[in-house]
C-alpha positions in Angstrom: 99.1 96.1 114.3 101.5 96.3 117.3 104.4 95.6 114.9 103.5 98.7 112.8 103.2 100.9 115.8 106.5 99.7 117.2 108.2 100.3 113.8 106.9 103.8 113.5 109.1 106.7 114.6 107.4 108.8 117.3 107.7 111.9 115.1 106.0 110.4 112.1 103.7 112.9 110.4 100.5 112.0 108.7 98.2 114.5 107.0 94.8 114.6 108.7 91.9 115.4 106.3 88.3 116.4 106.8 85.7 115.8 104.2 86.1 119.2 102.5 89.8 118.8 102.3 89.4 115.4 100.7 87.0 116.9 98.2 89.6 119.4 97.2 92.2 116.7 96.7 89.8 114.5 94.7 89.2 117.5 92.4 93.0 117.6 91.8 93.0 113.9 90.9 94.8 112.7 94.1 94.5 109.0 94.5 92.4 107.4 97.3 93.3 104.0 98.7 90.4 102.3 100.6 92.0 99.8 102.9 88.8 98.3 104.2 87.7 94.7 103.6 85.4 93.8 100.7 82.4 93.3 103.0 82.8 96.8 104.3 83.0 98.2 100.7 79.8 96.3 99.8 78.0 97.6 103.0 78.7 101.3 102.5 79.9 101.8 98.9 83.2 103.5 98.2 84.5 106.9 97.2 84.4 107.0 93.3 87.8 106.1 91.8 89.2 104.6 95.0 91.8 101.9 94.7 90.4 99.1 96.8 93.3 97.4 98.6 92.5 95.7 101.9 95.3 96.0 104.5 94.0 94.4 107.7 92.0 91.2 107.5 89.1 90.5 109.8 91.4 89.2 112.5 93.8 92.3 112.3 96.4 90.3 110.3 98.2 91.8 107.3 100.8 91.1 104.6 102.8 94.3 104.7 105.3 93.3 102.0 102.5 92.2 99.7 100.5 95.3 100.3 103.5 97.6 99.7 104.3 95.8 96.4 100.7 96.4 95.3 100.6 100.1 96.0 104.1 100.6 94.5 102.5 100.0 91.0 100.4 103.2 91.6 102.0 105.3 94.3 105.5 106.6 94.7 107.2 107.7 97.9 106.8 111.4 97.0 103.2 111.1 95.7 100.3 112.7 97.5 97.6 110.1 98.3 94.8 109.5 100.8 94.0 106.4 102.9 90.4 105.6 103.9 89.0 103.1 106.3 85.8 103.0 108.4 86.6 105.3 111.3 90.1 106.6 110.6 91.8 104.3 113.1 93.4 101.8 110.8 94.5 104.5 108.4 96.1 106.4 111.2 98.3 103.5 112.2 99.1 102.5 108.6 99.6 106.1 107.4 102.0 107.0 110.3 104.0 103.9 109.5 104.1 104.7 105.8 105.3 108.2 106.5 107.7 107.5 109.3 109.2 104.1 108.5 108.8 103.9 104.7 109.3 107.6 103.6 105.9 108.2 102.0 106.0 112.0 102.5 102.6 112.6 100.8 100.4 110.2 102.8 97.2 111.6 104.2 94.1 110.0 105.7 90.4 110.8 106.1 90.6 111.3 109.8 87.0 110.3 110.6 86.8 107.6 107.9 84.1 106.8 105.5 81.5 106.8 108.3 81.7 110.6 108.7 82.0 111.0 104.9 78.6 109.2 104.6 77.1 111.1 107.6 78.0 114.3 105.9 76.0 113.3 102.8 79.1 112.8 100.6 78.8 110.6 97.5 79.8 107.0 97.2 79.4 104.4 94.4 78.8 100.7 94.6 81.9 98.8 95.2 83.0 97.0 92.0 84.1 93.4 92.2 87.6 93.5 93.7 89.4 90.4 92.5 92.7 91.9 93.7 91.5 92.3 97.3 93.3 89.8 99.5 91.3 87.4 101.5 92.0 86.3 105.0 94.4 83.6 103.7 96.7 86.3 102.1 
């Protein structure tokens, strides 16, 4: 994670969303990328329609190039999209990196994560099998 922080320009801007703002974007069809791990998806469920694409493994490791290749099939640098994790900390780091170092101008994140989404009574669905989710070896 330190590499991502170090590679992120200090003026990188990331859209911070609350639950109501995310609902409005969902109604417009804006894609959501849930970067949590499969065990986290299974424990809480996921926001309906989310692209399940783990970024950090359970040890904090990641395959940046592999992850970027995987989102490039769905998300362009000018597309609006939302990142989701448990508390908003992982998505804050990743989102600022994507905005500042990779030019993803439309990146936002659910600032308090799925935890606050659930506490606010917002809907989730069971996590589908996610064969494309990387495991710790990736």
